[in-house]
C-alpha positions, 0 to 999 in steps of 0.5 A: 414687409414687401421687398424692394427689388432692383433689376439690372438688364431689361431686355427680352427676358429681364423686362417681363421678369421685372413686370411680373415682380411688379404684378406680384406686389414688389417695389421694383426699380429697373436700370437698362443701358437703353432708357426706353426699356426703363420707361416700359417698366415705369409704365408697368408700375415700376420705377426707372433708374438712371444708373446702377447706383440709383437702382440698387440704393435700398434694394433688398434683392438685386437681380441681374440679367445681362448677356455675358460673363464680362457684363456681369463682372462689370455690373458687379464690380464697376465704379457704378456697380453693385458692390460699390453701392448695394447695402450689406446683407442684400441678396444678389440673384444673377439670372444671366447665363455665364461661365460656371467658373466666373459665377463661382469667383464673382459669388465669392467676391460678392459674399466677401463684400457682405452680399448674399449671392445666388447664380440662378439662370433661367430657361423658358425663353421670352414666352416663359418670362412673360408667363412667369413660368421660367425654369430656374436652376439655382446655385448657392446657399439653401438659406439664401434661396429660402429668403428669396423664394417669394421673388423666384416664385413670381418669375418662375414655375420650376425652381430647384437648388442644384448645388453650391455657387456655380452649380446653376450655371453648370446646369444651364450649360447642360440645358443649352446643349440639349436645346441646341441639339434638339433645335438642330434635329428639328431643323433637319427633320423639317427639311426632310419632311418638306423635301418629300412634300408631306403636310408638315404642320400635320407631321409636326402635330403627330410627332409632337404626340409621340416620343419625338415630342418636346418643348422645342418642337412645340415652340420652334416647329411652327417658326421654322415652317413659317420662316419666322425667326423673330428672336425669343432667344438670339442665336448670338447668345446661344453661340456664346452659350455653346462656347461655355459648354464646349470650354467647360466640357474640355476642362472637365475631360468630358466628351461632347461630340454632339455639342461640338458639332452643333456649336460649329453649326451655330457659329457658322449661322452667326458668322453669316450675319444671322446672329440676330435671329431666334435660335430656331434660325439654325433652320436657315443653315439646313436649307443652305446646306441642302441647296433648297431653292428660294422659291421652293422654301417660300412655297413650302412655308406657304403650304405649311 
């Protein structure tokens, strides 16, 4: 029997995930604070809900994809929230990126209310969500993972249980650390290459074939060359994530000097009003710190 799925949060990631679930044959009902996103889901074959209560009514699986820890808590525990309206025994998959300690606390609260919680943050960006090729790091009980494996398979390609509740969020924090440091390194490398007037597109091609190659280089290098920072993942959200990393590392007594440095660079870029840019927009700060004249930056981008 096909599962009824509710998706709460139809943003850059949530909408394509919900659309892929529709394509996989699930009955999908979506809710988003901006109603145009629910209309987009309806056009793809899903059902638009006017409230969380309406979305989760009769749902076998509830997926949340919202920006931050307070948002997840509000969606779960609010008067119109999941706990107040979901049926006992429903599976709750939180695909948001939030604090590990918050994930542990909310999972316990959900389980006490009769739900089966998993923290399952994702990596792969907007394109990964569109392609159904996300990497999903799952925290929770193995039996609960097994029960929703078909749902996870519809939106992800690499799906791994990494431990009990909260573990998925811990691994996602590590993911965001690695990605941010890689983006900053790539931004500095592009600035360095452009300063010497080399063929930057050719340079990134050959770098991508060696040990310097990475998905960050593949997905973000051209955006830097083109100065095209339409968001696949907003800097504002990565700023939030780096706060999670540095806070959790401090609590664990782990030294993360690169994370701390890049967190400050991300914060500075956001404070300059660029939080709406893709996280590859860290390159704008490299240009500023390098005092690259605007006409030079424009000519470099055009030449690349």
